[in-house]
LUMDONU-293084 format. One record per residue: residue number from 1; residue in one letter; chain; x, y, z of N, C-alpha, C in turn. Coordinates in pm, whole numbers, plus 50000, padded with zeros to 5 digits. Example, Ala and Ser with C-alpha at 12.3 -4.5 7.8 and 13.67 -1.06 7.14 Angstrom:
! LUMDONU-293084
<site seq="1" type="A" mol="A" n_east="51319" n_north="49431" n_up="50780" ca_east="51230" ca_north="49550" ca_up="50780" c_east="51320" c_north="49670" c_up="50780"/>
<site seq="2" type="S" mol="A" n_east="51285" n_north="49775" n_up="50708" ca_east="51367" ca_north="49894" ca_up="50714" c_east="51290" c_north="50003" c_up="50787"/>
! end
This chain:
! LUMDONU-293084
<site seq="1" type="M" mol="A" n_east="04103" n_north="13144" n_up="57548" ca_east="04206" ca_north="13244" ca_up="57568" c_east="04167" c_north="13371" c_up="57494"/>
<site seq="2" type="K" mol="A" n_east="04155" n_north="13365" n_up="57364" ca_east="04118" ca_north="13484" ca_up="57287" c_east="03968" c_north="13510" c_up="57296"/>
<site seq="3" type="H" mol="A" n_east="03894" n_north="13408" n_up="57339" ca_east="03748" ca_north="13420" ca_up="57342" c_east="03702" c_north="13527" c_up="57440"/>
<site seq="4" type="L" mol="A" n_east="03771" n_north="13542" n_up="57553" ca_east="03734" ca_north="13643" ca_up="57650" c_east="03738" c_north="13782" c_up="57588"/>
<site seq="5" type="F" mol="A" n_east="03845" n_north="13811" n_up="57514" ca_east="03856" ca_north="13941" ca_up="57450" c_east="03750" c_north="13958" c_up="57342"/>
<site seq="6" type="L" mol="A" n_east="03727" n_north="13852" n_up="57265" ca_east="03629" ca_north="13858" ca_up="57158" c_east="03490" c_north="13882" c_up="57214"/>
<site seq="7" type="V" mol="A" n_east="03452" n_north="13811" n_up="57317" ca_east="03321" ca_north="13826" ca_up="57378" c_east="03306" c_north="13966" c_up="57438"/>
<site seq="8" type="A" mol="A" n_east="03409" n_north="14014" n_up="57506" ca_east="03402" ca_north="14145" ca_up="57570" c_east="03385" c_north="14257" c_up="57470"/>
<site seq="9" type="L" mol="A" n_east="03447" n_north="14245" n_up="57355" ca_east="03441" ca_north="14352" ca_up="57257" c_east="03326" c_north="14339" c_up="57158"/>
<site seq="10" type="T" mol="A" n_east="03280" n_north="14218" n_up="57133" ca_east="03175" ca_north="14199" ca_up="57034" c_east="03051" c_north="14279" c_up="57069"/>
<site seq="11" type="G" mol="A" n_east="03015" n_north="14281" n_up="57197" ca_east="02897" ca_north="14356" ca_up="57240" c_east="02912" c_north="14505" c_up="57218"/>
<site seq="12" type="A" mol="A" n_east="03033" n_north="14555" n_up="57222" ca_east="03057" ca_north="14699" ca_up="57208" c_east="03060" c_north="14744" c_up="57063"/>
<site seq="13" type="L" mol="A" n_east="03075" n_north="14654" n_up="56971" ca_east="03092" ca_north="14692" ca_up="56830" c_east="02966" c_north="14660" c_up="56751"/>
<site seq="14" type="L" mol="A" n_east="02871" n_north="14751" n_up="56752" ca_east="02742" ca_north="14724" ca_up="56690" c_east="02716" c_north="14801" c_up="56561"/>
<site seq="15" type="L" mol="A" n_east="02790" n_north="14905" n_up="56535" ca_east="02765" ca_north="14987" ca_up="56417" c_east="02858" c_north="14952" c_up="56303"/>
<site seq="16" type="T" mol="A" n_east="02814" n_north="14973" n_up="56181" ca_east="02899" ca_north="14953" ca_up="56065" c_east="02951" c_north="15088" c_up="56023"/>
<site seq="17" type="S" mol="A" n_east="03074" n_north="15119" n_up="56060" ca_east="03129" ca_north="15251" ca_up="56038" c_east="03171" c_north="15276" c_up="55895"/>
<site seq="18" type="C" mol="A" n_east="03237" n_north="15180" n_up="55832" ca_east="03283" ca_north="15203" ca_up="55697" c_east="03166" c_north="15209" c_up="55600"/>
<site seq="19" type="G" mol="A" n_east="03054" n_north="15150" n_up="55635" ca_east="02936" ca_north="15152" ca_up="55551" c_east="02840" c_north="15262" c_up="55585"/>
<site seq="20" type="G" mol="A" n_east="02872" n_north="15345" n_up="55683" ca_east="02785" ca_north="15454" ca_up="55723" c_east="02738" c_north="15435" c_up="55865"/>
<site seq="21" type="G" mol="A" n_east="02644" n_north="15516" n_up="55908" ca_east="02593" ca_north="15507" ca_up="56044" c_east="02659" c_north="15610" c_up="56134"/>
<site seq="22" type="E" mol="A" n_east="02601" n_north="15624" n_up="56254" ca_east="02653" ca_north="15720" ca_up="56350" c_east="02773" c_north="15666" c_up="56423"/>
<site seq="23" type="A" mol="A" n_east="02855" n_north="15755" n_up="56469" ca_east="02966" ca_north="15714" ca_up="56556" c_east="02909" c_north="15697" c_up="56696"/>
<site seq="24" type="K" mol="A" n_east="02962" n_north="15600" n_up="56771" ca_east="02911" ca_north="15570" ca_up="56904" c_east="03026" c_north="15529" c_up="56994"/>
<site seq="25" type="T" mol="A" n_east="03018" n_north="15566" n_up="57121" ca_east="03122" ca_north="15531" ca_up="57217" c_east="03064" c_north="15436" c_up="57320"/>
<site seq="26" type="T" mol="A" n_east="03139" n_north="15328" n_up="57351" ca_east="03097" ca_north="15231" ca_up="57451" c_east="03217" c_north="15175" c_up="57525"/>
<site seq="27" type="N" mol="A" n_east="03190" n_north="15107" n_up="57636" ca_east="03298" ca_north="15043" ca_up="57713" c_east="03341" c_north="14913" c_up="57648"/>
<site seq="28" type="T" mol="A" n_east="03466" n_north="14872" n_up="57672" ca_east="03518" ca_north="14743" ca_up="57630" c_east="03636" c_north="14705" c_up="57717"/>
<site seq="29" type="T" mol="A" n_east="03711" n_north="14604" n_up="57678" ca_east="03822" ca_north="14562" ca_up="57764" c_east="03952" c_north="14536" c_up="57690"/>
<site seq="30" type="N" mol="A" n_east="04008" n_north="14630" n_up="57615" ca_east="04140" ca_north="14611" ca_up="57555" c_east="04201" c_north="14735" c_up="57491"/>
<site seq="31" type="N" mol="A" n_east="04336" n_north="14754" n_up="57502" ca_east="04410" ca_north="14862" ca_up="57435" c_east="04548" c_north="14897" c_up="57486"/>
<site seq="32" type="E" mol="A" n_east="04621" n_north="15005" n_up="57415" ca_east="04751" ca_north="15042" ca_up="57467" c_east="04848" c_north="15138" c_up="57400"/>
<site seq="33" type="I" mol="A" n_east="04987" n_north="15126" n_up="57417" ca_east="05092" ca_north="15228" ca_up="57405" c_east="05221" c_north="15197" c_up="57326"/>
<site seq="34" type="T" mol="A" n_east="05305" n_north="15305" n_up="57293" ca_east="05438" ca_north="15294" ca_up="57231" c_east="05512" c_north="15428" c_up="57229"/>
<site seq="35" type="K" mol="A" n_east="05646" n_north="15429" n_up="57221" ca_east="05723" ca_north="15554" ca_up="57225" c_east="05789" c_north="15588" c_up="57092"/>
<site seq="36" type="T" mol="A" n_east="05802" n_north="15719" n_up="57070" ca_east="05879" ca_north="15769" ca_up="56956" c_east="05946" c_north="15899" c_up="56999"/>
<site seq="37" type="A" mol="A" n_east="05994" n_north="15972" n_up="56903" ca_east="06063" ca_north="16098" ca_up="56932" c_east="05966" c_north="16204" c_up="56979"/>
<site seq="38" type="S" mol="A" n_east="06018" n_north="16319" n_up="57014" ca_east="05938" ca_north="16430" ca_up="57063" c_east="05838" c_north="16478" c_up="56959"/>
<site seq="39" type="N" mol="A" n_east="05870" n_north="16468" n_up="56831" ca_east="05779" ca_north="16502" ca_up="56724" c_east="05690" c_north="16381" c_up="56698"/>
<site seq="40" type="M" mol="A" n_east="05591" n_north="16362" n_up="56783" ca_east="05509" ca_north="16241" ca_up="56782" c_east="05431" c_north="16226" c_up="56651"/>
<site seq="41" type="K" mol="A" n_east="05424" n_north="16100" n_up="56609" ca_east="05345" ca_north="16063" ca_up="56493" c_east="05265" c_north="15940" c_up="56531"/>
<site seq="42" type="T" mol="A" n_east="05172" n_north="15903" n_up="56445" ca_east="05100" ca_north="15779" ca_up="56470" c_east="05199" c_north="15663" c_up="56456"/>
<site seq="43" type="I" mol="A" n_east="05173" n_north="15556" n_up="56530" ca_east="05265" ca_north="15443" ca_up="56536" c_east="05192" c_north="15318" c_up="56487"/>
<site seq="44" type="H" mol="A" n_east="05244" n_north="15255" n_up="56383" ca_east="05184" ca_north="15134" ca_up="56330" c_east="05228" c_north="15014" c_up="56414"/>
<site seq="45" type="L" mol="A" n_east="05132" n_north="14931" n_up="56451" ca_east="05161" ca_north="14815" ca_up="56534" c_east="05136" c_north="14685" c_up="56459"/>
<site seq="46" type="T" mol="A" n_east="05225" n_north="14589" n_up="56482" ca_east="05204" ca_north="14451" ca_up="56439" c_east="05155" c_north="14374" c_up="56562"/>
<site seq="47" type="K" mol="A" n_east="05123" n_north="14248" n_up="56545" ca_east="05082" ca_north="14166" ca_up="56658" c_east="05193" c_north="14161" c_up="56762"/>
<site seq="48" type="A" mol="A" n_east="05317" n_north="14140" n_up="56718" ca_east="05430" ca_north="14133" ca_up="56811" c_east="05445" c_north="14263" c_up="56889"/>
<site seq="49" type="D" mol="A" n_east="05431" n_north="14378" n_up="56821" ca_east="05439" ca_north="14508" ca_up="56888" c_east="05327" c_north="14520" c_up="56992"/>
<site seq="50" type="F" mol="A" n_east="05207" n_north="14481" n_up="56951" ca_east="05091" ca_north="14491" ca_up="57039" c_east="05113" c_north="14410" c_up="57167"/>
<site seq="51" type="L" mol="A" n_east="05160" n_north="14285" n_up="57150" ca_east="05183" ca_north="14198" ca_up="57265" c_east="05288" c_north="14255" c_up="57359"/>
<site seq="52" type="A" mol="A" n_east="05387" n_north="14324" n_up="57306" ca_east="05495" ca_north="14379" ca_up="57387" c_east="05461" c_north="14515" c_up="57448"/>
<site seq="53" type="K" mol="A" n_east="05383" n_north="14597" n_up="57378" ca_east="05363" ca_north="14735" ca_up="57420" c_east="05224" c_north="14767" c_up="57474"/>
<site seq="54" type="V" mol="A" n_east="05125" n_north="14687" n_up="57436" ca_east="04988" ca_north="14719" ca_up="57475" c_east="04935" c_north="14618" c_up="57577"/>
<site seq="55" type="A" mol="A" n_east="04910" n_north="14499" n_up="57532" ca_east="04859" ca_north="14395" ca_up="57622" c_east="04895" c_north="14259" c_up="57564"/>
<site seq="56" type="N" mol="A" n_east="04943" n_north="14170" n_up="57649" ca_east="04977" ca_north="14036" ca_up="57603" c_east="04861" c_north="13943" c_up="57636"/>
<site seq="57" type="Y" mol="A" n_east="04766" n_north="13933" n_up="57542" ca_east="04648" ca_north="13850" ca_up="57563" c_east="04680" c_north="13701" c_up="57554"/>
<site seq="58" type="E" mol="A" n_east="04795" n_north="13665" n_up="57504" ca_east="04832" ca_north="13524" ca_up="57496" c_east="04876" c_north="13471" c_up="57633"/>
<site seq="59" type="T" mol="A" n_east="04953" n_north="13550" n_up="57707" ca_east="04998" ca_north="13505" ca_up="57839" c_east="04901" c_north="13545" c_up="57950"/>
<site seq="60" type="N" mol="A" n_east="04814" n_north="13642" n_up="57924" ca_east="04719" ca_north="13689" ca_up="58024" c_east="04579" c_north="13697" c_up="57961"/>
<site seq="61" type="P" mol="A" n_east="04519" n_north="13581" n_up="57924" ca_east="04396" ca_north="13580" ca_up="57847" c_east="04270" c_north="13618" c_up="57926"/>
<site seq="62" type="N" mol="A" n_east="04273" n_north="13612" n_up="58057" ca_east="04152" ca_north="13634" ca_up="58135" c_east="04140" c_north="13772" c_up="58197"/>
<site seq="63" type="E" mol="A" n_east="04240" n_north="13857" n_up="58175" ca_east="04240" ca_north="13987" ca_up="58240" c_east="04306" c_north="14091" c_up="58150"/>
<site seq="64" type="W" mol="A" n_east="04246" n_north="14210" n_up="58144" ca_east="04306" ca_north="14321" ca_up="58069" c_east="04417" c_north="14381" c_up="58154"/>
<site seq="65" type="K" mol="A" n_east="04538" n_north="14383" n_up="58103" ca_east="04652" ca_north="14442" ca_up="58173" c_east="04729" c_north="14528" c_up="58073"/>
<site seq="66" type="Y" mol="A" n_east="04709" n_north="14657" n_up="58084" ca_east="04774" ca_north="14751" ca_up="57994" c_east="04923" c_north="14761" c_up="58026"/>
<site seq="67" type="L" mol="A" n_east="05008" n_north="14754" n_up="57925" ca_east="05153" ca_north="14754" ca_up="57944" c_east="05218" c_north="14889" c_up="57920"/>
<site seq="68" type="G" mol="A" n_east="05142" n_north="14987" n_up="57875" ca_east="05199" ca_north="15115" ca_up="57838" c_east="05230" c_north="15207" c_up="57955"/>
<site seq="69" type="D" mol="A" n_east="05307" n_north="15311" n_up="57926" ca_east="05345" ca_north="15408" ca_up="58029" c_east="05270" c_north="15541" c_up="58016"/>
<site seq="70" type="K" mol="A" n_east="05182" n_north="15551" n_up="57918" ca_east="05092" ca_north="15666" ca_up="57905" c_east="04971" c_north="15621" c_up="57826"/>
<site seq="71" type="P" mol="A" n_east="04861" n_north="15696" n_up="57835" ca_east="04737" ca_north="15656" ca_up="57766" c_east="04758" c_north="15641" c_up="57615"/>
<site seq="72" type="A" mol="A" n_east="04668" n_north="15562" n_up="57555" ca_east="04681" ca_north="15536" ca_up="57411" c_east="04545" c_north="15540" c_up="57342"/>
<site seq="73" type="L" mol="A" n_east="04550" n_north="15573" n_up="57215" ca_east="04436" ca_north="15564" ca_up="57125" c_east="04478" c_north="15468" c_up="57015"/>
<site seq="74" type="I" mol="A" n_east="04398" n_north="15364" n_up="56993" ca_east="04430" ca_north="15265" ca_up="56890" c_east="04326" c_north="15274" c_up="56779"/>
<site seq="75" type="D" mol="A" n_east="04374" n_north="15290" n_up="56657" ca_east="04288" ca_north="15300" ca_up="56538" c_east="04298" c_north="15169" c_up="56460"/>
<site seq="76" type="F" mol="A" n_east="04188" n_north="15095" n_up="56452" ca_east="04180" ca_north="14978" ca_up="56364" c_east="04126" c_north="15027" c_up="56231"/>
<site seq="77" type="Y" mol="A" n_east="04203" n_north="15007" n_up="56125" ca_east="04168" ca_north="15064" ca_up="55994" c_east="04203" c_north="14967" c_up="55882"/>
<site seq="78" type="A" mol="A" n_east="04164" n_north="15005" n_up="55759" ca_east="04206" ca_north="14934" ca_up="55637" c_east="04231" c_north="15040" c_up="55530"/>
<site seq="79" type="D" mol="A" n_east="04327" n_north="15012" n_up="55443" ca_east="04363" ca_north="15108" ca_up="55338" c_east="04248" c_north="15136" c_up="55240"/>
<site seq="80" type="W" mol="A" n_east="04157" n_north="15040" n_up="55221" ca_east="04049" ca_north="15057" ca_up="55124" c_east="03929" c_north="15132" c_up="55182"/>
<site seq="81" type="C" mol="A" n_east="03928" n_north="15160" n_up="55310" ca_east="03814" ca_north="15220" ca_up="55380" c_east="03813" c_north="15372" c_up="55369"/>
<site seq="82" type="G" mol="A" n_east="03710" n_north="15427" n_up="55308" ca_east="03698" ca_north="15572" ca_up="55291" c_east="03701" c_north="15650" c_up="55422"/>
<site seq="83" type="P" mol="A" n_east="03615" n_north="15614" n_up="55521" ca_east="03620" ca_north="15685" ca_up="55649" c_east="03755" c_north="15672" c_up="55719"/>
<site seq="84" type="C" mol="A" n_east="03823" n_north="15560" n_up="55700" ca_east="03957" ca_north="15541" ca_up="55759" c_east="04055" c_north="15640" c_up="55698"/>
<site seq="85" type="K" mol="A" n_east="04045" n_north="15658" n_up="55566" ca_east="04132" ca_north="15754" ca_up="55498" c_east="04103" c_north="15896" c_up="55544"/>
<site seq="86" type="A" mol="A" n_east="03976" n_north="15924" n_up="55571" ca_east="03937" ca_north="16058" ca_up="55613" c_east="03989" c_north="16091" c_up="55753"/>
<site seq="87" type="I" mol="A" n_east="03991" n_north="15994" n_up="55842" ca_east="04033" ca_north="16020" ca_up="55980" c_east="04186" c_north="16015" c_up="55997"/>
<site seq="88" type="A" mol="A" n_east="04257" n_north="15952" n_up="55906" ca_east="04403" ca_north="15936" ca_up="55918" c_east="04477" c_north="16069" c_up="55938"/>
<site seq="89" type="P" mol="A" n_east="04453" n_north="16172" n_up="55855" ca_east="04525" ca_north="16298" ca_up="55877" c_east="04487" c_north="16366" c_up="56009"/>
<site seq="90" type="V" mol="A" n_east="04365" n_north="16346" n_up="56054" ca_east="04322" ca_north="16402" ca_up="56183" c_east="04401" c_north="16336" c_up="56296"/>
<site seq="91" type="L" mol="A" n_east="04418" n_north="16204" n_up="56288" ca_east="04496" ca_north="16133" ca_up="56390" c_east="04642" c_north="16177" c_up="56388"/>
<site seq="92" type="D" mol="A" n_east="04696" n_north="16203" n_up="56269" ca_east="04833" ca_north="16255" ca_up="56258" c_east="04845" c_north="16391" c_up="56327"/>
<site seq="93" type="E" mol="A" n_east="04746" n_north="16478" n_up="56304" ca_east="04746" ca_north="16610" ca_up="56368" c_east="04738" c_north="16597" c_up="56520"/>
<site seq="94" type="L" mol="A" n_east="04651" n_north="16507" n_up="56567" ca_east="04635" ca_north="16488" ca_up="56711" c_east="04763" c_north="16432" c_up="56774"/>
<site seq="95" type="A" mol="A" n_east="04832" n_north="16344" n_up="56702" ca_east="04958" ca_north="16290" ca_up="56754" c_east="05058" c_north="16403" c_up="56776"/>
<site seq="96" type="K" mol="A" n_east="05063" n_north="16498" n_up="56684" ca_east="05154" ca_north="16612" ca_up="56699" c_east="05107" c_north="16706" c_up="56810"/>
<site seq="97" type="E" mol="A" n_east="04976" n_north="16731" n_up="56817" ca_east="04922" ca_north="16823" ca_up="56917" c_east="04941" c_north="16770" c_up="57059"/>
<site seq="98" type="Y" mol="A" n_east="04917" n_north="16642" n_up="57079" ca_east="04927" ca_north="16585" ca_up="57214" c_east="05068" c_north="16540" c_up="57248"/>
<site seq="99" type="G" mol="A" n_east="05155" n_north="16533" n_up="57148" ca_east="05296" ca_north="16504" ca_up="57171" c_east="05322" c_north="16385" c_up="57261"/>
<site seq="100" type="D" mol="A" n_east="05391" n_north="16410" n_up="57371" ca_east="05430" ca_north="16304" ca_up="57462" c_east="05323" c_north="16267" c_up="57564"/>
<site seq="101" type="D" mol="A" n_east="05203" n_north="16323" n_up="57554" ca_east="05097" ca_north="16293" ca_up="57652" c_east="05028" c_north="16160" c_up="57626"/>
<site seq="102" type="I" mol="A" n_east="05017" n_north="16121" n_up="57499" ca_east="04949" ca_north="15996" ca_up="57464" c_east="05021" c_north="15930" c_up="57346"/>
<site seq="103" type="Y" mol="A" n_east="04991" n_north="15802" n_up="57326" ca_east="05033" ca_north="15732" ca_up="57204" c_east="04911" c_north="15720" c_up="57114"/>
<site seq="104" type="I" mol="A" n_east="04934" n_north="15732" n_up="56985" ca_east="04828" ca_north="15703" ca_up="56888" c_east="04880" c_north="15591" c_up="56799"/>
<site seq="105" type="Y" mol="A" n_east="04818" n_north="15473" n_up="56816" ca_east="04857" ca_north="15353" ca_up="56742" c_east="04761" c_north="15328" c_up="56628"/>
<site seq="106" type="K" mol="A" n_east="04813" n_north="15264" n_up="56523" ca_east="04731" ca_north="15224" ca_up="56409" c_east="04754" c_north="15076" c_up="56384"/>
<site seq="107" type="I" mol="A" n_east="04644" n_north="15003" n_up="56362" ca_east="04652" ca_north="14861" ca_up="56332" c_east="04575" c_north="14836" c_up="56203"/>
<site seq="108" type="D" mol="A" n_east="04646" n_north="14789" n_up="56101" ca_east="04586" ca_north="14756" ca_up="55971" c_east="04515" c_north="14621" c_up="55985"/>
<site seq="109" type="T" mol="A" n_east="04383" n_north="14623" n_up="55975" ca_east="04305" ca_north="14501" ca_up="55994" c_east="04328" c_north="14398" c_up="55884"/>
<site seq="110" type="E" mol="A" n_east="04374" n_north="14442" n_up="55769" ca_east="04404" ca_north="14348" ca_up="55661" c_east="04534" c_north="14272" c_up="55690"/>
<site seq="111" type="Q" mol="A" n_east="04631" n_north="14340" n_up="55748" ca_east="04760" ca_north="14280" ca_up="55779" c_east="04759" c_north="14207" c_up="55913"/>
<site seq="112" type="E" mol="A" n_east="04679" n_north="14254" n_up="56006" ca_east="04675" ca_north="14198" ca_up="56142" c_east="04535" c_north="14144" c_up="56171"/>
<site seq="113" type="Q" mol="A" n_east="04497" n_north="14043" n_up="56094" ca_east="04363" ca_north="13986" ca_up="56107" c_east="04339" c_north="13921" c_up="56243"/>
<site seq="114" type="E" mol="A" n_east="04444" n_north="13863" n_up="56302" ca_east="04426" ca_north="13801" ca_up="56434" c_east="04392" c_north="13906" c_up="56539"/>
<site seq="115" type="L" mol="A" n_east="04461" n_north="14021" n_up="56537" ca_east="04430" ca_north="14128" ca_up="56632" c_east="04287" c_north="14178" c_up="56612"/>
<site seq="116" type="A" mol="A" n_east="04247" n_north="14195" n_up="56487" ca_east="04111" ca_north="14240" ca_up="56459" c_east="04010" c_north="14138" c_up="56513"/>
<site seq="117" type="A" mol="A" n_east="04038" n_north="14010" n_up="56498" ca_east="03948" ca_north="13906" ca_up="56547" c_east="03945" c_north="13903" c_up="56700"/>
<site seq="118" type="V" mol="A" n_east="04060" n_north="13915" n_up="56763" ca_east="04066" ca_north="13914" ca_up="56910" c_east="03981" c_north="14028" c_up="56967"/>
<site seq="119" type="F" mol="A" n_east="03984" n_north="14143" n_up="56901" ca_east="03908" ca_north="14258" ca_up="56948" c_east="03766" c_north="14263" c_up="56892"/>
<site seq="120" type="G" mol="A" n_east="03729" n_north="14165" n_up="56811" ca_east="03594" ca_north="14160" ca_up="56758" c_east="03563" c_north="14275" c_up="56665"/>
<site seq="121" type="I" mol="A" n_east="03662" n_north="14323" n_up="56592" ca_east="03641" ca_north="14437" ca_up="56502" c_east="03552" c_north="14393" c_up="56386"/>
<site seq="122" type="R" mol="A" n_east="03436" n_north="14454" n_up="56376" ca_east="03339" ca_north="14421" ca_up="56271" c_east="03318" c_north="14536" c_up="56173"/>
<site seq="123" type="S" mol="A" n_east="03358" n_north="14656" n_up="56215" ca_east="03346" ca_north="14772" ca_up="56127" c_east="03465" c_north="14863" c_up="56153"/>
<site seq="124" type="I" mol="A" n_east="03501" n_north="14937" n_up="56051" ca_east="03616" ca_north="15026" ca_up="56063" c_east="03579" c_north="15163" c_up="56009"/>
<site seq="125" type="P" mol="A" n_east="03642" n_north="15267" n_up="56058" ca_east="03741" ca_north="15265" ca_up="56164" c_east="03676" c_north="15237" c_up="56300"/>
<site seq="126" type="T" mol="A" n_east="03750" n_north="15165" n_up="56382" ca_east="03714" ca_north="15146" ca_up="56522" c_east="03830" c_north="15201" c_up="56603"/>
<site seq="127" type="L" mol="A" n_east="03798" n_north="15288" n_up="56697" ca_east="03898" ca_north="15352" ca_up="56781" c_east="03883" c_north="15301" c_up="56923"/>
<site seq="128" type="I" mol="A" n_east="03994" n_north="15263" n_up="56983" ca_east="03991" ca_north="15218" ca_up="57121" c_east="04076" c_north="15314" c_up="57204"/>
<site seq="129" type="F" mol="A" n_east="04012" n_north="15373" n_up="57305" ca_east="04077" ca_north="15468" ca_up="57394" c_east="04120" c_north="15391" c_up="57519"/>
<site seq="130" type="V" mol="A" n_east="04252" n_north="15388" n_up="57544" ca_east="04308" ca_north="15309" ca_up="57653" c_east="04365" c_north="15402" c_up="57760"/>
<site seq="131" type="P" mol="A" n_east="04290" n_north="15421" n_up="57869" ca_east="04343" ca_north="15503" ca_up="57979" c_east="04446" c_north="15424" c_up="58059"/>
<site seq="132" type="M" mol="A" n_east="04520" n_north="15492" n_up="58143" ca_east="04620" ca_north="15424" ca_up="58227" c_east="04554" c_north="15330" c_up="58327"/>
<site seq="133" type="D" mol="A" n_east="04440" n_north="15370" n_up="58377" ca_east="04367" ca_north="15282" ca_up="58468" c_east="04221" c_north="15276" c_up="58423"/>
<site seq="134" type="G" mol="A" n_east="04156" n_north="15169" n_up="58454" ca_east="04018" ca_north="15152" ca_up="58410" c_east="04011" c_north="15078" c_up="58278"/>
<site seq="135" type="Q" mol="A" n_east="03890" n_north="15062" n_up="58231" ca_east="03865" ca_north="14986" ca_up="58110" c_east="03874" c_north="15073" c_up="57985"/>
<site seq="136" type="P" mol="A" n_east="03919" n_north="15015" n_up="57876" ca_east="03922" ca_north="15087" ca_up="57748" c_east="03780" c_north="15123" c_up="57702"/>
<site seq="137" type="Q" mol="A" n_east="03772" n_north="15225" n_up="57619" ca_east="03646" ca_north="15270" ca_up="57560" c_east="03656" c_north="15254" c_up="57409"/>
<site seq="138" type="V" mol="A" n_east="03546" n_north="15215" n_up="57346" ca_east="03545" ca_north="15194" ca_up="57201" c_east="03455" c_north="15299" c_up="57136"/>
<site seq="139" type="A" mol="A" n_east="03504" n_north="15354" n_up="57025" ca_east="03425" ca_north="15446" ca_up="56943" c_east="03435" c_north="15397" c_up="56799"/>
<site seq="140" type="Q" mol="A" n_east="03325" n_north="15404" n_up="56729" ca_east="03324" ca_north="15362" ca_up="56589" c_east="03292" c_north="15478" c_up="56499"/>
<site seq="141" type="G" mol="A" n_east="03354" n_north="15475" n_up="56383" ca_east="03329" ca_north="15577" ca_up="56283" c_east="03437" c_north="15683" c_up="56281"/>
<site seq="142" type="A" mol="A" n_east="03435" n_north="15762" n_up="56176" ca_east="03531" ca_north="15871" ca_up="56159" c_east="03480" c_north="15992" c_up="56234"/>
<site seq="143" type="L" mol="A" n_east="03511" n_north="15997" n_up="56362" ca_east="03466" ca_north="16108" ca_up="56446" c_east="03536" c_north="16237" c_up="56405"/>
<site seq="144" type="P" mol="A" n_east="03466" n_north="16350" n_up="56418" ca_east="03529" ca_north="16479" ca_up="56388" c_east="03637" c_north="16511" c_up="56493"/>
<site seq="145" type="K" mol="A" n_east="03732" n_north="16593" n_up="56455" ca_east="03845" ca_north="16626" ca_up="56542" c_east="03800" c_north="16681" c_up="56678"/>
<site seq="146" type="P" mol="A" n_east="03703" n_north="16773" n_up="56684" ca_east="03662" ca_north="16822" ca_up="56816" c_east="03609" c_north="16710" c_up="56908"/>
<site seq="147" type="E" mol="A" n_east="03539" n_north="16616" n_up="56852" ca_east="03488" ca_north="16503" ca_up="56932" c_east="03603" c_north="16413" c_up="56978"/>
<site seq="148" type="L" mol="A" n_east="03699" n_north="16389" n_up="56891" ca_east="03817" ca_north="16310" ca_up="56929" c_east="03895" c_north="16378" c_up="57041"/>
<site seq="149" type="K" mol="A" n_east="03913" n_north="16509" n_up="57031" ca_east="03983" ca_north="16583" ca_up="57136" c_east="03908" c_north="16574" c_up="57268"/>
<site seq="150" type="K" mol="A" n_east="03777" n_north="16585" n_up="57262" ca_east="03695" ca_north="16576" ca_up="57383" c_east="03712" c_north="16438" c_up="57447"/>
<site seq="151" type="L" mol="A" n_east="03711" n_north="16332" n_up="57367" ca_east="03727" ca_north="16197" ca_up="57420" c_east="03869" c_north="16175" c_up="57475"/>
<site seq="152" type="I" mol="A" n_east="03969" n_north="16225" n_up="57404" ca_east="04108" ca_north="16212" ca_up="57452" c_east="04121" c_north="16283" c_up="57587"/>
<site seq="153" type="D" mol="A" n_east="04067" n_north="16405" n_up="57595" ca_east="04079" ca_north="16481" ca_up="57720" c_east="04004" c_north="16415" c_up="57836"/>
<site seq="154" type="S" mol="A" n_east="03884" n_north="16366" n_up="57809" ca_east="03802" ca_north="16310" ca_up="57919" c_east="03837" c_north="16165" c_up="57952"/>
<site seq="155" type="V" mol="A" n_east="03856" n_north="16080" n_up="57852" ca_east="03879" ca_north="15938" ca_up="57877" c_east="04027" c_north="15909" c_up="57904"/>
<site seq="156" type="L" mol="A" n_east="04117" n_north="15968" n_up="57826" ca_east="04259" ca_north="15936" ca_up="57840" c_east="04332" c_north="16026" c_up="57939"/>
<site seq="157" type="L" mol="A" n_east="04307" n_north="16155" n_up="57933" ca_east="04382" ca_north="16249" ca_up="58016" c_east="04304" c_north="16294" c_up="58141"/>
<site seq="158" type="K" mol="A" n_east="04180" n_north="16253" n_up="58150" ca_east="04094" ca_north="16283" ca_up="58268" c_east="04088" c_north="16432" c_up="58300"/>
<site seq="159" type="K" mol="A" n_east="04077" n_north="16514" n_up="58193" ca_east="04068" ca_north="16661" ca_up="58213" c_east="03925" c_north="16702" c_up="58234"/>
! end
């Protein structure tokens, strides 16, 4: 059940982002969404939130089925990770800039170890871009804001 997601994502996660290395973008098969007020902020997800708002891999283990109503960016992070701390304010800015166009979710890998395992997260930060249709894209490392905007526009908003 969880093995399909693990296998699909393990191949995409090859770099060690928190320990250094280049950021890289690749295809994968998982991600998703959530709502807040007009003054959008990043949204922290638990496993229960993820299953309800992004994808329920427990009831649908063999197929990626995004549950959201708009594209999403999911940040897998840890509080002790330097690059994760560096990208956090950038993600907050992007959440405000893009407002109601996308969701920006955050998943603490220390608190949500099962989600990190299901997605095969081996290095952090790992960002998953979840478009409304098509397969999610994975990027590793603390990407600069212009690169994040470019990926949001091309992968999520298809601009």
